[in-house]
C-alpha positions, 0 to 999 in steps of 0.5 A: 486520446489519439495523440496520447504521449506525443509532443506537438509544435503549433505555430500561429496557435494564439487564435483562429485555426492554430488555437483550434488545432492546439486545443484539440491536440491537447484534448487527444493527449498531446503536449502542445507548444502554443507558438505565436508572434503575440506572446499574450495570446500564446500564453492565453491558449497555453494556460487553457490547455496546459501547454507551453507558450513560445513567442515566435516570429516564424519569418525570423530564423533566430526566433524559429531556432529559439522556438525549436531549442525551447521544445527540445529542452522541454521534451527532448523530441518534437513529434509533431510540427504544424505550420499554421502561422500565416498572413495575407495582403489586402485584396487588390490588383497584383501589380499594386501590392507593395514590395514590403507587403509581398515580402511579408506574405512570402516570409510568413507563409513560405520561408517559415516552413523552410525555417521550421524544417531546417531546425526540426527535420534533423531531429525527426530524422534521428527519431526515425519518425514525425509528422508535419503539417502545413496549413495551406489554403483553397487559394493555392489550388483555386485562386481568388482574384486580387489576392494573387501573391497570397494565392501564390504563397499557398500554392508554393506551400502545397508544392513544398508539402509534396516535395518534403514528403517524397524526400523525407518518407525514407526517414519515417517522416510524413508531410501533409497539408490541409487546405481550409476555405475562408473561416471565422478567423482573424484573417477573414476581414483581410481576405474580404477587404471589409466584413459586412453582411453582404461581403460575407453572402458573396463569399459564402455563395461560393462554398457549396455547403454554404458556410465558412470553415471553423477552427474545429473543422480544420482541427479535425482534419489536422488531428487525422493527418498527424495521428497514427491513423494516418500512417499510410498518408503522406504528401496529401493537401486535404481540402477542408472547403465545403466543396469550394474547389469542386 
């Protein structure tokens, strides 16, 4: 029960890594808001873990504000924020990515971190404590060809994490990131371009431990970074990647 009595918002928690994090946080005693663009998926996870479902578009300021207000109305505070929601463009040469695709990737992966901070950091400052976790990617450290603007968005997220950590440390707020390698999530097919045994084997060949990451792997790292056990840890981007970035 490492998060006993804590409240947490997890974005993109209707599936994939976010659902894994929400489940683990709830199992460790947290009350979780499952925020997702897919209201039905959010509702299913929230019902499973005894949490709150919130339909949220993390790229939209009004939607993020409504999410924060709903959490504060329910709990009076938010102890933990996990910026997990993310998307990618399909693998293609960087100059062929459309402007709409570029905007969507940066809005969901980068602007969302600003929007959630704008709404929730003031409340964490008032409380004198808080933990923020940004789910970045190994792509922000060791980019794969043909995912250029996705890579860049995750590199932005890692830099934002460090900048936020330095600025918010005096207020008792810790900010960390976790860098997953490709995993068994709805985005996997988009990363690979096609989901075939051959493409999976090609991807796995770049991971020394020889497998994709799982939601449980990322949830374990998230649990540590957001718990009081990591009270001296801020500004790190923890690679959970089976050795991919070595």
